[in-house]
PAZA-722078 format. One line per 5 residues: their letters; for each residue x, y, z of N, C-alpha, C, O. Coordinates in pm, whole numbers, plus 50000, padded with zeros to 5 digits. Layout:
% PAZA-722078
A	X:Y:Z:X:Y:Z:X:Y:Z:X:Y:Z ~ ...
END
This chain:
% PAZA-722078
MTSGP	93681:43390:77684:93637:43517:77632:93492:43538:77675:93409:43448:77663 ~ 93460:43656:77724:93324:43687:77763:93257:43768:77654:93322:43841:77579 ~ 93127:43754:77646:93056:43831:77546:93011:43963:77606:92987:43973:77726 ~ 92999:44063:77521:92956:44195:77565:92804:44204:77564:92735:44105:77542 ~ 92755:44322:77589:92611:44343:77588:92552:44310:77451:92617:44329:77348
TLSPA	92431:44261:77450:92365:44229:77324:92250:44327:77300:92202:44393:77392 ~ 92209:44334:77176:92095:44418:77142:91967:44351:77187:91957:44229:77192 ~ 91870:44431:77220:91739:44375:77250:91684:44313:77121:91717:44360:77012 ~ 91603:44210:77132:91544:44151:77011:91467:44254:76928:91471:44249:76805 ~ 91398:44345:76992:91321:44447:76918:91413:44537:76837:91385:44567:76721
LRDRV	91524:44582:76898:91618:44668:76826:91685:44589:76715:91701:44640:76604 ~ 91725:44467:76742:91786:44382:76639:91694:44370:76518:91738:44383:76404 ~ 91566:44344:76543:91471:44327:76434:91452:44457:76355:91437:44453:76233 ~ 91451:44570:76423:91439:44699:76354:91561:44725:76265:91548:44774:76153 ~ 91680:44691:76315:91803:44709:76237:91801:44618:76115:91830:44663:76004
LARLG	91767:44492:76134:91762:44400:76021:91661:44447:75916:91688:44439:75796 ~ 91546:44496:75961:91446:44547:75867:91500:44666:75789:91481:44674:75668 ~ 91567:44757:75857:91625:44875:75791:91732:44835:75690:91749:44899:75586 ~ 91805:44727:75722:91908:44679:75631:91851:44595:75518:91921:44562:75422 ~ 91721:44561:75528:91658:44479:75426:91695:44332:75436:91694:44260:75336
VSRGI	91728:44288:75558:91769:44150:75581:91657:44077:75656:91599:44130:75750 ~ 91628:43956:75612:91526:43874:75676:91565:43842:75819:91680:43809:75848 ~ 91467:43850:75910:91492:43820:76051:91538:43676:76071:91611:43649:76166 ~ 91499:43585:75986:91535:43444:76001:91661:43405:75926:91680:43288:75893 ~ 91747:43501:75899:91870:43472:75823:91956:43372:75898:91962:43372:76021
GTDLS	92024:43287:75823:92109:43185:75883:92234:43243:75947:92275:43355:75918 ~ 92292:43164:76033:92416:43205:76101:92539:43142:76034:92646:43137:76094 ~ 92523:43096:75913:92633:43037:75838:92705:43144:75756:92673:43263:75766 ~ 92801:43104:75676:92878:43199:75595:92789:43277:75498:92811:43396:75476 ~ 92692:43211:75442:92601:43278:75350:92522:43388:75422:92507:43499:75369
GLSTV	92472:43359:75542:92400:43459:75620:92489:43575:75658:92449:43691:75648 ~ 92611:43544:75702:92707:43649:75738:92738:43737:75617:92746:43859:75630 ~ 92756:43676:75502:92784:43752:75380:92669:43845:75345:92690:43958:75302 ~ 92547:43797:75364:92428:43878:75337:92422:43998:75429:92396:44110:75385 ~ 92445:43975:75559:92442:44085:75656:92554:44184:75628:92533:44305:75634
YRAWC	92673:44134:75597:92786:44223:75571:92760:44309:75446:92792:44428:75446 ~ 92705:44251:75342:92674:44327:75221:92572:44437:75252:92586:44551:75207 ~ 92470:44402:75330:92368:44501:75368:92430:44610:75453:92398:44728:75437 ~ 92520:44573:75543:92591:44670:75628:92666:44769:75539:92652:44890:75555 ~ 92744:44717:75446:92825:44804:75358:92737:44894:75271:92775:45007:75241
DHIPF	92621:44844:75231:92532:44921:75145:92453:45028:75219:92414:45128:75158 ~ 92429:45011:75350:92336:45099:75421:92395:45181:75536:92340:45286:75571 ~ 92503:45135:75594:92556:45205:75712:92679:45287:75672:92780:45232:75629 ~ 92668:45420:75686:92779:45505:75642:92902:45493:75733:92891:45473:75854 ~ 93017:45506:75671:93143:45514:75745:93172:45662:75761:93225:45727:75671
DNVRK	93137:45716:75878:93156:45859:75902:93190:45886:76048:93176:45799:76134 ~ 93235:46007:76075:93269:46045:76212:93188:46166:76259:93233:46240:76346 ~ 93072:46186:76202:92991:46304:76231:92957:46314:76380:92980:46419:76441 ~ 92904:46208:76438:92865:46214:76579:92986:46236:76671:92977:46308:76770 ~ 93096:46174:76638:93217:46191:76720:93267:46334:76713:93304:46392:76815
LIALR	93269:46392:76595:93313:46531:76581:93223:46626:76660:93273:46717:76726 ~ 93094:46606:76653:93002:46690:76729:93031:46678:76878:93037:46779:76948 ~ 93049:46555:76926:93076:46534:77069:93207:46600:77111:93212:46664:77216 ~ 93311:46587:77031:93441:46645:77066:93440:46797:77061:93505:46863:77142 ~ 93367:46852:76966:93365:46998:76950:93270:47068:77045:93277:47190:77060
TADDR	93182:46994:77108:93089:47055:77203:93129:47026:77347:93055:47057:77440 ~ 93246:46967:77366:93297:46932:77500:93194:46851:77578:93172:46873:77697 ~ 93131:46757:77509:93032:46669:77568:93102:46575:77666:93198:46508:77630 ~ 93053:46570:77789:93116:46486:77892:93067:46342:77892:93119:46260:77967 ~ 92969:46312:77811:92918:46175:77804:93018:46085:77731:93116:46133:77673
LLPGT	92992:45954:77735:93074:45861:77659:93071:45898:77511:92973:45956:77463 ~ 93176:45866:77440:93178:45894:77297:93065:45820:77227:93029:45710:77267 ~ 93009:45880:77125:92902:45815:77050:92948:45681:76995:93062:45665:76952 ~ 92858:45585:76997:92891:45453:76944:92963:45364:77041:93015:45259:77003 ~ 92966:45402:77168:93032:45320:77269:92964:45184:77283:93029:45084:77311
TGTDF	92834:45182:77263:92760:45056:77269:92687:45033:77137:92660:45127:77063 ~ 92657:44908:77111:92580:44875:76993:92443:44940:76995:92394:44986:76892 ~ 92381:44943:77112:92249:45004:77124:92254:45150:77085:92169:45196:77008 ~ 92351:45225:77136:92365:45367:77101:92386:45382:76950:92321:45465:76886 ~ 92476:45303:76896:92507:45311:76753:92382:45289:76669:92350:45369:76581
FEHFL	92310:45179:76696:92196:45143:76613:92075:45234:76635:92002:45260:76540 ~ 92053:45281:76756:91942:45374:76777:91962:45501:76697:91867:45555:76640 ~ 92086:45551:76692:92113:45672:76614:92112:45643:76463:92069:45728:76385 ~ 92157:45527:76424:92149:45489:76283:92002:45487:76239:91968:45540:76133 ~ 91917:45425:76320:91776:45416:76283:91708:45551:76282:91625:45578:76194
EFGTG	91740:45637:76377:91673:45766:76386:91727:45870:76289:91651:45946:76228 ~ 91861:45874:76275:91923:45982:76198:92000:45937:76074:92040:46020:75992 ~ 92022:45806:76059:92098:45756:75945:92248:45771:75961:92322:45759:75863 ~ 92294:45799:76083:92437:45815:76106:92505:45678:76116:92441:45577:76142 ~ 92635:45678:76095:92715:45558:76105:92825:45579:76205:92801:45626:76316
GTCWS	92945:45545:76167:93059:45561:76255:93185:45517:76185:93183:45476:76069 ~ 93294:45525:76257:93422:45478:76203:93450:45340:76261:93361:45278:76320 ~ 93572:45292:76245:93604:45154:76282:93572:45122:76427:93524:45012:76456 ~ 93598:45214:76519:93577:45186:76662:93430:45166:76694:93394:45066:76755 ~ 93346:45259:76654:93205:45247:76689:93135:45137:76610:93045:45071:76663
TSNAI	93173:45116:76484:93110:45005:76410:93151:44871:76468:93071:44778:76470 ~ 93274:44860:76516:93317:44736:76581:93238:44712:76710:93201:44598:76739 ~ 93211:44817:76785:93129:44803:76905:92987:44758:76868:92927:44678:76939 ~ 92936:44811:76759:92800:44774:76717:92793:44628:76674:92699:44556:76709 ~ 92892:44586:76600:92892:44447:76553:92910:44353:76669:92913:44231:76650
END
């Protein structure tokens, strides 16, 4: 299995700060549980960006295609996504 693109350390740190999670969080089950709880508390499950793209006949990739796109828009506008885009972000 190959890994996909990763977030830049700067973007990762901005996302963790917005989620209220310590940058030095562990990679164990406890750390994962902390990140998941913060995710559920702060990142909306919505399709706003996708609806805008589909209704404006936008020829670009669908919003949330990459983690970077997802998180940059989350940080700037507070938008989230549905299962497809959140899975790409994670």
